[in-house]
C-alpha positions, 0 to 999 in steps of 0.5 A: 440503462445508459451511464453518463460519463460524468457520473462514472467519472464521479464515481472513480474520483470518490474511489481514488480519494478512498484509495489515497486515504488508505495509502496515507493510513498505511504509510502512517502505520509504516512510520509507527512500525519503523519507530518500534523497529528502531526501539527494538533494534530490528532492520526495516527491511523484512524480506520474509514479511514482503514475500508473505504480502506478495503471496497473498496478493497473487490470489487476486485478479491480475496479480502482476498488476496488483504486485507492481502497485504493492512493490511501490507501496512497500517501497514507500513504506520502507522509506517511511519506516527509515525516517524515524 
């Protein structure tokens, strides 16, 4: 079966939109987390939690690629938490 380039591009566009929606949701939760941490007097940065996330990610295919993406996501999450 021959795939049409526009068909595949459309599928990729839909996936990109889903990824962006999920990242926005994650950042919204991070902001809520920041407010809660502020109320409880907890530091924004939690190296232990970050290591747990990275350890989980390393079970994925091409973990270096995924970890690099998550480094950026976690960095933005910490920024969102700090803006409380």
